C-alpha positions as CSV (number, residue, x, y, z in Angstrom):
1,X,-18.4,32.6,23.9
2,X,-17.6,30.1,26.6
3,X,-14.7,27.5,26.0
4,X,-17.8,25.0,26.8
5,X,-19.7,25.9,23.4
6,X,-16.8,26.3,21.0
7,X,-15.5,23.2,18.8
8,X,-12.5,21.9,19.0
9,X,-10.3,19.6,16.6
10,X,-6.5,18.9,15.9
11,X,-6.4,20.6,12.9
12,X,-8.8,22.8,11.7
13,X,-8.8,24.0,7.7
14,X,-9.9,27.2,5.9
15,X,-11.2,26.5,2.2
16,X,-12.6,23.4,0.2
17,X,-10.8,23.4,-2.4
18,X,-8.3,21.0,-4.0
19,X,-5.1,21.8,-2.0
20,X,-7.2,22.2,1.6
21,X,-9.3,19.0,0.2
22,X,-5.7,17.5,0.5
23,X,-4.8,18.6,3.4
24,X,-7.8,17.5,5.2
25,X,-7.8,13.7,3.9
26,X,-3.9,13.7,4.9
27,X,-4.4,15.0,8.2
28,X,-7.3,12.3,8.3
29,X,-5.4,9.6,7.7
30,X,-2.4,10.5,9.8
31,X,-5.5,10.6,12.5
32,X,-5.8,13.7,13.6
33,X,-9.3,15.2,14.2
34,X,-9.8,17.7,11.2
35,X,-12.1,19.9,10.3
36,X,-12.7,22.1,7.0
37,X,-14.5,25.7,7.0
38,X,-15.6,26.7,3.4
39,X,-17.9,30.2,3.0
40,X,-18.6,29.0,-0.4
41,X,-18.6,25.3,-2.3
42,X,-16.5,22.3,-2.4
43,X,-14.0,22.6,-5.2
44,X,-14.6,26.5,-5.9
45,X,-13.0,28.7,-6.6
46,X,-9.6,28.0,-9.1
47,X,-10.0,24.8,-8.4
48,X,-13.0,24.8,-10.7
49,X,-11.8,27.2,-12.9
50,X,-8.4,25.7,-13.6
51,X,-7.1,23.6,-16.8
52,X,-6.1,20.5,-13.7
53,X,-3.4,20.2,-15.9
54,X,-1.2,17.7,-14.2
55,X,2.2,18.8,-15.2
56,X,6.3,18.7,-13.8
57,X,7.6,22.0,-14.7
58,X,11.1,23.3,-13.9
59,X,11.5,26.4,-13.5
60,X,13.0,26.0,-10.0
61,X,14.6,22.6,-8.6
62,X,12.1,23.3,-5.4
63,X,9.1,23.3,-7.6
64,X,10.4,20.3,-9.9
65,X,10.4,18.6,-6.5
66,X,7.2,19.5,-5.6
67,X,5.8,19.1,-8.7
68,X,7.4,15.7,-9.3
69,X,6.4,13.9,-6.1
70,X,2.8,14.9,-6.2
71,X,2.8,13.7,-9.6
72,X,3.7,10.0,-8.0
73,X,1.2,10.3,-5.4
74,X,-1.6,11.7,-8.6
75,X,-0.3,7.9,-9.9
76,X,-1.1,6.4,-6.8
77,X,-4.4,8.0,-6.1
78,X,-5.8,7.4,-9.9
79,X,-6.6,3.9,-9.7
80,X,-9.7,4.7,-6.8
81,X,-10.9,8.0,-8.8
82,X,-14.2,7.6,-10.1
83,X,-14.6,8.4,-13.4
84,X,-16.1,11.3,-13.4
85,X,-12.8,13.3,-12.3
86,X,-12.0,12.3,-16.1
87,X,-7.7,11.5,-15.3
88,X,-6.4,11.0,-18.2
89,X,-2.7,10.3,-19.7
90,X,-2.5,11.7,-22.6
91,X,0.7,13.2,-21.7
92,X,1.7,17.0,-22.4
93,X,3.7,18.8,-26.1
94,X,5.7,20.6,-25.7
95,X,5.6,23.0,-28.6
96,X,8.8,24.9,-30.1
97,X,7.5,27.7,-32.6
98,X,11.3,28.6,-34.1
99,X,14.9,27.4,-32.8
100,X,15.4,29.0,-30.3
101,X,12.5,27.2,-28.2
102,X,13.9,24.1,-30.0
103,X,16.9,25.0,-27.8
104,X,14.7,25.2,-24.3
105,X,13.3,21.9,-25.3
106,X,16.3,20.5,-25.7
107,X,17.2,21.9,-22.2
108,X,14.1,20.8,-20.4
109,X,15.3,17.5,-22.0
110,X,18.2,17.0,-21.0
111,X,16.8,18.3,-17.4
112,X,14.4,15.8,-17.4
113,X,16.3,13.6,-18.3
114,X,19.3,13.8,-15.3
115,X,16.2,13.2,-13.0
116,X,15.3,10.4,-14.7
117,X,11.8,11.5,-16.0
118,X,10.4,10.1,-19.7
119,X,10.6,12.7,-22.4
120,X,10.9,12.6,-26.3
121,X,12.1,15.4,-28.1
122,X,10.1,15.3,-31.9
123,X,11.6,17.3,-35.0
124,X,9.1,19.3,-37.0
125,X,7.8,15.3,-38.9
126,X,7.0,13.8,-35.5
127,X,5.3,17.0,-34.2
128,X,2.7,16.6,-37.3
129,X,2.2,13.2,-36.6
130,X,1.7,13.6,-33.2
131,X,-0.8,16.2,-33.5
132,X,-1.8,16.5,-37.1
133,X,-3.9,19.5,-36.6
134,X,-1.0,21.9,-35.5
135,X,0.2,24.6,-37.4
136,X,2.8,23.2,-40.4
137,X,6.4,24.1,-40.2
138,X,6.7,24.3,-36.4
139,X,11.1,23.5,-35.5
140,X,9.6,20.5,-32.8
141,X,8.6,19.5,-29.3
142,X,8.8,18.0,-26.8
143,X,6.6,14.6,-25.7
144,X,6.3,14.4,-22.0
145,X,4.4,11.2,-21.3
146,X,3.4,11.2,-17.7
147,X,1.8,14.6,-17.5
148,X,-2.1,14.4,-16.6
149,X,-5.1,16.2,-16.4
150,X,-7.9,15.8,-14.3
151,X,-11.6,17.1,-13.8
152,X,-10.6,19.1,-10.1
153,X,-14.2,19.7,-8.9
154,X,-15.1,16.7,-8.8
155,X,-11.3,15.3,-7.3
156,X,-12.0,17.7,-4.0
157,X,-15.5,16.8,-3.8
158,X,-14.1,12.8,-3.2
159,X,-10.9,13.6,-1.5
160,X,-13.3,15.2,1.2
161,X,-16.0,12.3,0.9
162,X,-12.9,10.0,2.1
163,X,-12.0,12.7,4.7
164,X,-15.2,12.5,6.2
165,X,-15.4,8.5,6.4
166,X,-12.3,9.1,8.4
167,X,-14.5,11.9,10.3
168,X,-13.7,15.0,9.1
169,X,-15.9,17.6,9.4
170,X,-16.9,19.5,6.9
171,X,-18.6,23.2,7.5
172,X,-19.8,24.9,4.3
173,X,-21.7,28.5,3.7
174,X,-19.2,29.9,6.8
175,X,-17.3,32.9,6.9
176,X,-14.1,33.3,8.7
177,X,-13.6,37.4,10.4
178,X,-10.2,36.2,12.6
179,X,-7.9,32.9,12.2
180,X,-4.7,33.3,14.7
181,X,-3.6,32.2,18.4
182,X,-5.5,28.7,17.1
183,X,-9.0,30.4,16.9
184,X,-10.7,30.6,13.6
185,X,-14.1,33.0,14.7
186,X,-17.2,32.8,12.3
187,X,-19.1,35.5,11.4
188,X,-22.5,33.5,12.8
189,X,-20.3,34.3,15.9
190,X,-19.0,30.6,16.6
191,X,-15.4,29.9,17.5
192,X,-13.6,26.9,16.2
193,X,-10.3,25.9,18.3
194,X,-7.1,23.8,17.3
195,X,-3.9,23.8,17.5
196,X,-3.2,24.0,14.1
197,X,-4.6,26.4,12.2
198,X,-4.7,26.2,8.0
199,X,-5.0,29.0,5.7
200,X,-5.9,27.1,2.2
201,X,-7.8,29.8,0.6
202,X,-6.0,29.9,-2.5
203,X,-5.9,33.2,-4.0
204,X,-8.8,34.7,-0.9
205,X,-6.1,33.6,2.0
206,X,-5.1,37.4,2.8
207,X,-8.6,37.7,4.1
208,X,-8.2,35.3,6.6
209,X,-5.0,36.5,7.3
210,X,-4.2,40.3,6.4
211,X,-0.6,40.9,5.3
212,X,0.3,38.0,3.5
213,X,2.0,38.6,0.6
214,X,-0.4,37.4,-2.1
215,X,-1.1,38.6,-4.8
216,X,-4.2,37.8,-7.2
217,X,-3.5,37.1,-11.0
218,X,-6.5,36.5,-13.2
219,X,-6.7,33.9,-16.1
220,X,-9.1,33.4,-18.9
221,X,-10.2,30.0,-20.1
222,X,-12.7,28.8,-22.9
223,X,-14.3,25.6,-23.9
224,X,-15.3,24.7,-27.5
225,X,-18.2,22.4,-28.2
226,X,-17.3,18.1,-28.6
227,X,-14.5,17.8,-31.6
228,X,-13.4,14.6,-30.8
229,X,-10.6,14.1,-32.7
230,X,-9.1,17.7,-33.3
231,X,-6.4,17.5,-30.2
232,X,-4.4,14.4,-28.8
233,X,-1.8,15.6,-25.7
234,X,-2.4,18.9,-24.4
235,X,-0.4,20.9,-26.6
236,X,1.8,24.0,-24.6
237,X,4.3,26.3,-26.5
238,X,7.9,27.1,-24.6
239,X,7.2,30.5,-24.9
240,X,4.8,29.6,-22.1
241,X,6.9,29.8,-19.5
242,X,8.1,33.3,-20.0
243,X,4.5,34.2,-19.9
244,X,3.9,32.6,-16.8
245,X,6.9,34.0,-14.8
246,X,6.1,37.2,-15.5
247,X,5.7,39.4,-12.8
248,X,4.3,42.2,-13.7
249,X,2.8,42.3,-17.6
250,X,-0.3,41.0,-18.9
251,X,0.2,37.9,-21.4
252,X,-1.3,34.8,-22.9
253,X,0.6,31.5,-24.2
254,X,-1.5,28.8,-26.0
255,X,-2.1,25.9,-23.7
256,X,-4.9,23.6,-25.2
257,X,-6.1,20.8,-23.6
258,X,-8.4,17.8,-25.0
259,X,-11.3,16.6,-22.6
260,X,-12.5,12.7,-22.5
261,X,-16.1,14.6,-23.4
262,X,-14.2,15.5,-26.9
263,X,-13.7,18.9,-26.0
264,X,-11.0,21.6,-26.3
265,X,-9.9,23.7,-23.5
266,X,-7.9,26.9,-24.4
267,X,-5.8,29.0,-21.7
268,X,-4.2,30.9,-20.9
269,X,-4.2,34.2,-19.8
270,X,-2.7,36.5,-17.2
271,X,-2.8,39.6,-15.4
272,X,-2.6,41.5,-12.3
273,X,-4.3,44.2,-10.3
274,X,-7.7,43.0,-11.6
275,X,-10.1,42.1,-9.1
276,X,-13.3,41.8,-11.2
277,X,-13.9,38.4,-12.6
278,X,-15.7,39.4,-15.6
279,X,-14.4,38.3,-19.2
280,X,-12.9,40.4,-20.9
281,X,-13.0,40.2,-24.6
282,X,-9.8,42.1,-25.7
283,X,-7.8,39.6,-23.8
284,X,-10.3,36.6,-24.7
285,X,-9.4,38.1,-27.9
286,X,-5.8,37.8,-27.2
287,X,-6.0,34.4,-26.0
288,X,-8.1,32.6,-28.6
289,X,-6.0,34.2,-31.0
290,X,-2.7,32.8,-29.9
291,X,-4.5,29.1,-29.8
292,X,-5.2,29.6,-33.3
293,X,-1.9,30.6,-34.4
294,X,-0.8,27.2,-33.3
295,X,-4.4,25.5,-34.1
296,X,-5.8,26.7,-37.0
297,X,-8.8,24.5,-37.0
298,X,-10.0,26.6,-34.5
299,X,-11.3,29.0,-36.2
300,X,-14.1,26.0,-37.4
301,X,-14.4,25.2,-33.6
302,X,-17.9,26.4,-31.6
303,X,-17.2,28.3,-28.6
304,X,-19.0,27.2,-25.8
305,X,-18.4,29.0,-22.6
306,X,-16.0,31.8,-21.3
307,X,-14.8,32.2,-17.8
308,X,-12.5,33.5,-15.4
309,X,-10.9,32.8,-12.0
310,X,-7.5,34.0,-9.9
311,X,-4.4,32.2,-9.0
312,X,-2.8,32.9,-5.6
313,X,0.8,34.1,-6.2
314,X,3.6,35.0,-4.4
315,X,7.3,37.0,-5.2
316,X,9.4,34.3,-5.6
317,X,6.7,32.3,-7.6
318,X,7.1,29.2,-5.0
319,X,4.0,28.1,-2.8
320,X,3.6,29.2,1.3
321,X,3.3,25.8,2.5
322,X,4.6,25.7,6.4
323,X,3.9,28.1,9.6
324,X,3.9,31.9,10.0
325,X,6.2,33.1,12.0
326,X,4.7,35.1,15.5
327,X,2.3,32.0,15.1
328,X,2.7,29.1,16.3
329,X,-0.5,27.7,15.3
330,X,-1.1,29.6,12.0
331,X,0.2,27.5,9.1
332,X,-0.3,28.4,5.3
333,X,-1.0,26.2,2.2
334,X,-1.6,28.7,-0.6
335,X,0.4,31.0,-3.1
336,X,0.6,28.0,-5.4
337,X,-1.1,30.2,-8.5
338,X,-1.0,28.0,-11.5
339,X,0.1,24.9,-10.0
340,X,-2.2,24.8,-7.0
341,X,-3.8,21.0,-9.2
342,X,-0.3,19.8,-9.9
343,X,0.7,20.2,-6.2
344,X,-2.1,19.6,-3.7
345,X,-1.4,16.2,-3.0
346,X,2.3,16.7,-2.2
347,X,1.2,19.9,-0.2
348,X,-0.9,18.0,1.8
349,X,1.9,15.8,2.3
350,X,4.3,18.3,3.8
351,X,2.0,19.3,6.1
352,X,1.0,16.5,7.2
353,X,4.2,15.0,8.1
354,X,5.2,18.3,9.9
355,X,2.3,18.0,12.0
356,X,2.9,14.5,12.7
357,X,6.8,14.8,13.5
358,X,7.6,12.7,10.4
359,X,10.5,13.1,7.7
360,X,8.9,14.5,4.9
361,X,9.6,13.2,1.3
362,X,11.1,16.2,-0.4
363,X,12.7,19.1,1.8
364,X,9.9,21.6,2.9
365,X,12.7,24.2,3.6
366,X,12.1,26.2,0.2
367,X,8.5,26.5,1.1
368,X,8.2,27.3,4.4
369,X,6.9,30.7,4.9
370,X,9.1,32.4,6.8
371,X,11.8,32.7,3.4
372,X,8.8,35.6,2.4
373,X,7.8,37.4,6.0
374,X,11.3,37.6,5.9
375,X,12.2,39.6,2.9
376,X,9.8,41.6,4.0
377,X,11.0,42.7,6.6
378,X,14.4,43.2,5.7
379,X,13.0,45.2,2.7
380,X,10.9,47.3,5.3
381,X,13.9,48.3,7.7
382,X,16.2,49.0,4.6
383,X,13.3,51.8,3.7
384,X,14.2,54.6,6.8
385,X,18.6,53.5,5.9
386,X,18.1,54.5,2.6
387,X,16.0,57.1,2.9
388,X,18.2,58.7,6.0
389,X,21.1,58.6,2.4
390,X,19.2,61.3,0.6
């Protein structure tokens, strides 16, 4: 294909999920000629499958910083979102099943307080007052009132609509066969060029960037019929973090979300090494039983839909945001696992800041892909030496 036939942009983004959409809008607002390529639909993939929980997690300082900054950006965006985005500030109620988990609630409370985030420790009676339908006898909990929920596919479409109004081009139904060295080659033979290529394809990112250390982590979800008085807050068991940070074992944890519709969204499960998107009855059953343990009233609820999705997981539980070593044109915005919706806005802000030479609002170093590629290189170079010692 001749250069005259190739389309040229300042930034080309692969993926029209919520991360890609947020990146497109941030780049367009910065005055960059932007294009988005998506092989399926806007807001599909993990964005369509996820719970839409906007939560500040504290598994590490970088995780907290990215969540916290993004939540600030969500609060700024909220007034302009359409009603169909279902933005709700119900807050998160972390529930403790026993004294050990209550100690974790106290640790989490102190951590958030040190960083100026409001949170309230609740004893057993206060938890029952906050959520009357939860299982009696819980040890207590922690209420984080700023956490919110949103319907991600609508938000992704809204962000891209705003980006389009600023000149962003969106190419749907297009498959990338090669993404490197300033060029995106499409299956239909077209070539798109940009000095900044952004792989924001989530769990499918390795298809565009072979060798990328992204693993698919399958999750199940279920949603009930309408029961508007059943739940008031997003309810998450404090044992959830043990489940979420396991890198090998299949696991389930109670994660319940009240929807504006009056429905209850039920999660969550985590599985590695499975590419089949089919609902697995055994795993679904484990997940539902865990939800039922904390919310016994679910036994009388009608489940109207079940589905699965795939999270994009990295070895160190942090996303890959920044340039790929060895190709100055190729950038990543992926690997967020279960926090892609929460951290989409801050991810976009980091990328746009880097593209424009601006000071980022939070340090970018913890998320740079170089850390993972360096670790892979170290591991590979150490292998022959280890063999030589045998």
